[in-house]
N, C-alpha and C positions, 0 to 999 in steps of 0.2 A: 524612802531610803534608795529606791531604784532611780528615782529622778535625780537625787543628789549625786549618785555615782555617775549617772550619765552626764551631768553638768561638769563634774571633775574631768571626765574623759574628754569633753569638748574643750575645756581650758587647756588640758595637756596637749591636745591636738593642735590648738592654735599656737601654743608656745613652740612646739616642734616646727610648725610651719613657718613661724617668724624666725626661728633660729636657722632653718634651712634657707630662707630667703636672704638673711643677712650673710650667711656663708657664701651663697651664690653671688651676691653683690660684691663681697670682698674678692672673690675669685675673679670676677669680671674686671674689677679695678686693677688687680695685680697683673692680669694678662694684657691689659691695655695701658699700663702705666707709661709706656714710651710716648704714645701720642696724646694721652690725657695730660701729661706733664707740660705740654706746650703752653697751657694757660698760666703756668707758674711764672711769676714776675717778682724778682727781688727788689725792683725799684718801685713797687706799689707804695703810695704814700697817702696823704690826707686829701689830695686834690682829686675829687671825684671825676671831673671831666677828663683829666689827664689819665687816670686809671682806666676809664672806659675806652679812651683812644688807644692806649697801649694794648689792652686785651683784644680790642677789635682788630688791630694790626696783626697780632699774633694769631688770631682766629682765621685770618684771610690771606696771610702772606708767608706761609711756611710749607714747603713740600708741594707735591702734586695735588694732594687732597688736603683741604682745610678741615678743621674740626666740625664746622657746620655741615660740610659735605659728607663727612664720615657719619655724622648723626643721621642724616637722611638715609645713607646706605645701611645703617644699623636698624632703621625702622622697618616694620613689615611692608612688603611690596604693595599690598592692597591699600595701605594708608598713605602712599605717596601721591601728592597732588601733581597736576600737570605742570605747574610752575616749578615744583621741586625737580621733576624730571628734566625740564629744560635747563635748570641749573647744572644738573649732573651731565647733561649732554655736552655742555661746553667743556667740562673737565675731561670727559671721556675722549673728546676730540684731540686732547693734548697727548694722549697715550699713543705712542708710535704705531703699535700694531693695530690700532683701531681707526687710524686716520683715513683709510680707504673705504670705510663703511658709509652707507647712505644715512641721511638724517633720520629716516624712519627706523632703521636698524638701531641707531644710537638711542632713540627714544625708547624703543622696546628694551634695549639693554639696560637703560637707566631705570626701568620699571621692575627689573627682577634681579639685578646684580647685588651682591652683598659685600660688606667690608670685613676683612679678617686681618688680624695682626699676629705675627709670630716672631719670637725672639730668636737670636742666633742659635744654631744647632738643632732646630726642629725639622723633622722629616715631614714634608708636605705630601709627597707622592712616593709610594713604595713599589719597586719593580715586582711585577707578578700579580699585583692586586687588581681587582676589577675597578674600572673607572666610574666615577659618579659626578665629576665636575671638571671644569677647565678654569685656569687661573690667569690673571693679568697682573703683572708686577708694576705697582705704582711707585714704590720706593724700595731700595735694597738690592741684594744680590743673591742669586740662587746657584748652587753647585749641582750639576747633573752628573750622575755616576751610574755605571753599569757593572754587573757581576761578570768577572772574567775568571776562567779556570786557570789555576796555577798548577802546572804539571809537576813541579818540584815538591811542593808541600801538599799536593793532592787535595786542594780546597779551592773554594770560590772567594775571590777578593773583590771588594767594592772599589772600582777604579774610576776616578774622576775623568770625564770625557768632554766636559764643556761647562759653560756658565750661562745664566740668564740674568740680564741686567734690567734696569729701569726702562719701562716701555715695551717689554717683550711679553710674549704669551708662552705658557707651557701647560702640558697635560692634554693637548688636543689630539695627539697621535692615536691614542687608544680609542678615543671617541670617534674619530674619522674612520678608522679601520675596524672598529668593533672587536678589539682584542684587549688583552690585559696590559697593564702598564709596562712600557718598554725600558724604563729607567727610573732611578731614584732621584728625587729632587729634595735637597736639604738647604735650609737657609744658612748663608755664610755671614749675614749681618741681620740686624733688625729689619724686618720686611713688612710692608703694607701691601696687601693683595686685594684684588677684586675677584670674587668667586661667582661663577655662573654654573648653575645646575645642568645636568645632562639634558633634561627635557627642553630647557630654554635654549641650550646650545644647539640642539638639533633643529629647533624651530627658527632661530635667528641667524646663526653663523655657519652651519654645516655646509650648505650649498655654496656660499661665498668662498669658504676656505678650500673646499674640494676643487672649485674652478681655478683658484690661485695655485693650488698644489699641482694640478695637471698642466697648467701653463708653464710653471717653472720646470717641471719634469720634462716636458717636451723641449724646452730650451736647453736643458742639460744634455739631451740626446744628440744635439747638433754639434757638440764639441767632443773631439777624441780624448781630451784630457780626462774626462769622467767615465770613459768606457769601462774601466776595470774597478770602479767603485762598487762597494757592497750596497745592498738594499738599505742598510742602516745609515750609511753615509749619504746616499741620495735622499733619504727621508729627512735627515738632519739638515741637509742643504736646502731642501724645499721649505723647511720651517724658517730658516734664517735669511733666505735670499728673497729678492723681489725684482721685478722688471720695471725699468724707468725709461721714459721717452724724453728726448731732447729735440727742440725745434731748431730749424736752420739758423746758423750763426750764434747759437747759444753756447756759452762756456760751460764745460764740464768741471765739477768741483774736485778735480784730481789733486791739484796743488794745495788746496786748503783743507780738505777732509781726507785724512789718511786711513780711515777705517775700512774702506771698501775697495774691492778690485772689480774692474769692468770687463765684461765679455761682450763684444759687439755682435748683436743678432741681425741687425739690418742697418743700412745706411753707411755713411762714411764720416770719419772724424779726421780733421787735419791737425798736425802738430805745428804750432807757431812758436818760433824761437825769437826772443828779443835780444838783439845785439846792441850793446851800448858802445858807440863809436864816437870819435872826435876827428874833425878835419885837421890835417897837417899839410905841409907843403907837398904837393904832388899826389895827394890821395887821402886815405883814411887810416886811423889807428884804432885798434880794438882795445877798449878799456877792460881791465880785469873785473871779475865779480867782486862785490863788496864782501868784506868779512862780516861775521854775524854782529860784531860790536861797532861796525862802521855805518855812518849815515849815508855816505855816498861813495861810489867807486872811483870818482874822478880825482881823488887826492893821491892815488897811487900812480907811479910813473912806469913801473915794470909791467910788461905784458904777460900775464899768467892766465892759464886756463883754470877750470874748476878744480883740478887736482894739484894746482900750485906749480906746475912746470912751465918754464918760459919757452917761448918760440922765437928764435932769432929771425925767422923769415918775416915776422911782423914788425920788425924795427923796434925791439924792446928797449934799446938804448937811446932812442931818439927823444930829445927833450921836447915836451909838449908846451906850446905857448900858453901863457896864463889865461888868455881869453878863451882858448879851446877847452880848458879845464872847467871853466864856469858854465859853458854851454855844450854839454854832451848831447848827442843825438841818439834816439832809440829807433832802431830799424827792426821791423817784424818780417821774418822770413818763414815761408811755408816749407818745412823740411821733411814732411812725410805724411802718410795717410794710414789710419787704422780702418780697415774695411771689415766686412762680415767675417767672423771667425777669429779676429784679433783679440788680444788681451793686453790690458795696461792697468796701471794703478797698483803695481806690485811692490811699490817702495822705491822705484827708480828715481834718480836725481832729477829734480825739476827746477833748476836755477834759471830764472827768467824764461820759463817755458810754460806753455798752456796748451790745452786741447779744446778745440772748437768744432762743433758739428757743421759739416758742409751742407748736409740736407737733414731730413728728419731721421733721427737715429734712435734705435732701441737697444738697450744694454741690459744684460743680466748682471745684477749687482750682488756680489757675495762678500761677506765680512772677511777682511784680510787676515785678521788674527786667527779665525777658525780655519781658513784655507791653508795657513802655514803650520798648522798642527801636524804632528808626525804622521798620523793616519792618512791625511790628505796631501802630504808632501813627500811621497816616496821618491827617493833618489834626488831630493832637493830640486824638484822640477821647477818650482816657481822662482827660486833664486837664480837658476841658470837662465830662465827667460828674462829675468830682470837684468842680469849682467849683459845679455845680448842687446837689450834695449838701451842700456847705458852706453855701450861702446859704439852703437850705430850712429849716434849724433855727437859730434865733437865741435866745440866752438871755434877752434882754430881753423879747422877745415871749412866750416861754414863761412868764416870771415874771408877766407881766400876766394870762395865762390862769390861772396857778396862783392868783393873788390872787382872781380872779373865782370860780374853783372853790371856794376856801376860804370866800368869803362865802356861796356857795350851800350848802356843807356845814354852815356854822353855822346858816343859816336852816332847813335841813332837820332838823338835830338838835333845834333848839328846837321845831320843829313836832311832831316825833315825841315829844319829851319832854312837851309839853303834852297831846298826845293820850293818852299812856300814863298821865299823872297823872289825867286824867279817866276813863279806862277801864283800870284796873290789871289786868294779866294776868301770870302767872308765865312768864318766858322764861329758861331756863338757859343760853342761848347766850352764850359769851364771845368776845372779840375774837380770842383764839388759835385758836378753832374755825374761823375764816374762812380759806380758802386764801390763801396769800401773793400769788398772782396777782390774786385779787379785790381784795385790799387795795391793790395797786399801781394797779389800774384805778379804784378808788374814792378815790384820793388819801389812803389811810390809812397809807402807808408812806413 
């Protein structure tokens, strides 16, 4: 009788365990339906080879992480093989905040990082809680908020103060400074995260991030713009910013990437303005900038600057010959220098203009969107600097200087030619032998 009762208890225990496992499996599937649904294909048919190709394409070509890579990240760290870690290393290298890590650090990270998925509206980090992990955002968007005291209603309100997007890290401040969470992070969309536990973070990333933090903080101290920032603003800036080096004659991506503002730490950058001109009888004529829907500026006959105003001193009513319209000339002029302490990339107009490093340049790069937020833009500081940069360089004035320089160049060449004709000497130097920067400075390019 006792043995039968014991057997019934064992059966009941197994049934409860099976029910628990089933519920647990359903819960996991519901929580991860967003990325598991990637294998769904409405075009699945009877062609087996085609079905396999379609599923393989979906497994390997959607988002930062594929399902195969998520499977590896969901497996226990001790069961991951070296080949699987190498696969994850390639993926981790694509995440922006991890691109500066060494190969050994990425391999260690691939051996202990885990994958987590959260739907919209989930709180990942709560302000005031003790930290236990750091997160890397593979896909999605996170809203960062802080509690602020409302003196009218005598209560604390959770006020958004920033965002984290794909490729960024969050949750490291409390771990670096050994304090409670300084902000609340909530998912704004469906998010895919990589999670790194505190012990692994301290072993792999803490020293590297502290070095980067101190480097950016020392760079901020060199500019008076940030003298009155709070500790929270400096801390936020250290997280979002980085230092970039450019080699001599390397073009800075100011005109193609509008996300960042550049603060020059060392070296010099020159501003090159391209003037599109055409030859007319007795000199040159400045061609207007093309409209956004136009393919070429040479079809217009009126001389207008970037703001659309015409300049009568440039001969705006002169009719340009047909052959001049077909063959415009592009002249590059060195119009200024950004030296140590300068700032640019604030959204200033860059029509036919670019910034090139004269020598080796180091810049502190800060996201422009965050810099223009109200707390970091007291008194519209950055807009005023941008207006000053826009008004400092005017195409009409540059064209007048260009015409004057061309007259001097013609006189100088004629003088040298007459002197050589009277005193002939063998000179094998060709124009191609002159460095390109010298030709830019001498108005020969």
